[in-house]
C-alpha positions, -999 to +999 in steps of 0.1 A: +273-047-317+309-043-306+327-071-287+325-049-256+287-045-258+283-082-264+304-090-233+284-065-212+251-081-223+265-116-216+277-107-181+243-090-174+225-121-185+247-143-163+240-119-133+202-116-138+195-153-147+201-166-111+179-138-097+151-147-121+154-184-113+155-177-076+125-155-079+105-181-099+115-208-075+106-187-045+072-179-059+065-215-066+076-225-030+055-197-015+024-206-036+028-243-028+032-235+009+000-213+008-018-241-010-007-268+016-016-245+045-050-237+030-057-274+024-046-284+059-067-256+075-097-265+054-094-302+065-091-291+101-122-268+098-142-296+081-133-321+107-142-297+135-175-288+118-183-325+112-176-334+148-196-305+162-225-312+138-226-349+148-226-338+184-255-315+179-275-342+161-267-367+189-278-342+215-311-334+197-318-371+192-312-378+229-337-351+238-363-367+214-357-402+228-360-390+264-393-372+257-406-402+237-397-427+264-407-407+295-437-387+283-450-391+248-452-429+244-471-433+277-495-406+266-500-422+232-508-456+248-531-440+274-550-419+249-566-396+275-570-359+272-556-352+307-525-372+299-519-352+267-523-319+286-498-331+312-475-341+283-479-307+267-468-289+299-439-312+305-426-310+269-429-272+269-409-270+301-382-293+287-379-275+254-380-240+268-342-235+270-337-256+238-336-232+208-328-260+184-363-273+183-392-260+162-416-285+177-421-321+188-450-341+174-468-374+178-487-390+150-506-422+150-502-450+125-527-433+102-508-400+102-533-382+125-517-356+146-521-366+183-498-341+199-477-310+189-456-290+213-458-259+193-490-257+171-479-240+139-490-260+110-513-244+085-547-259+078-545-289+055-509-298+065-502-334+054-469-339+071-485-364+096-493-388+068-457-385+055-443-391+090-465-422+094-453-435+061-416-429+070-422-446+104-437-477+087-406-479+064-382-475+093-369-509+108-381-517+143-357-505+170-342-477+149-350-441+140-346-419+110-331-385+102-341-366+071-344-330+058-377-312+059-391-276+059-411-263+088-437-237+081-439-206+103-473-191+105-487-159+118-516-155+143-542-158+115-527-191+103-511-177+072-478-192+062-450-166+065-420-186+055-406-221+051-375-228+072-350-257+066-351-283+094-341-318+103-367-344+113-357-369+140-383-397+137-388-425+162-414-451+154-436-465+182-445-502+179-462-527+202-446-559+214-458-576+182-441-550+160-473-534+149-469-497+142-487-475+167-474-441+156-443-420+157-426-393+177-410-366+156-386-338+167-383-310+142-350-292+147-339-261+129-311-268+104-295-235+113-290-247+149-279-282+140-254-270+114-243-239+132-207-252+135-203-247+097-209-210+101-187-206+132-157-224+116-129-199+111-110-205+079-073-195+076-081-171+048-108-145+042-138-161+024-170-180+029-174-215+042-203-234+027-219-269+025-224-287-008-234-322-017-213-346-039-228-330-070-217-295-060-252-283-053 
């Protein structure tokens, strides 16, 4: 190449290099800004969803505690058919405007079902025994929350589908601490965790819930 051509190439390189550097730097700054914005918005969405979910759980637990204290424990202690019928009517009225609940149940210490606000269990359902066992394992004065599946059945008693739910279990004990039974509120997980679906991320996509193992 001639000296003139070499000088033209050199000057062109000197002119383009700053533009390339500025472009790379600008891209990095933009990408970093997007990353920080996304992380900040995600944290905000998660905090909001966590607070709303905790509020939904507290509200559902308050409902179960109220029904337990005012209606169901007295019926369990009285063990009379008229008392259970009155309890059924009162619980149905209370839960009417509450879409979060699938049902409210009472089991005795042996797992026998004493009351169910919404009869829906298929024949042979053994959840009562499981609830009694969980109640026996729960310390006195406290309750338990755990994941379950509720079974929706048709008019013939055939299981149509299993729906994820949250069990709110309150053991019932006498003054000596002997287990008498348990009150259980079965709340739909879709209602309790509705805040996760309503959270609005800053970018298009899907918001999900996973455990610490990514499942």
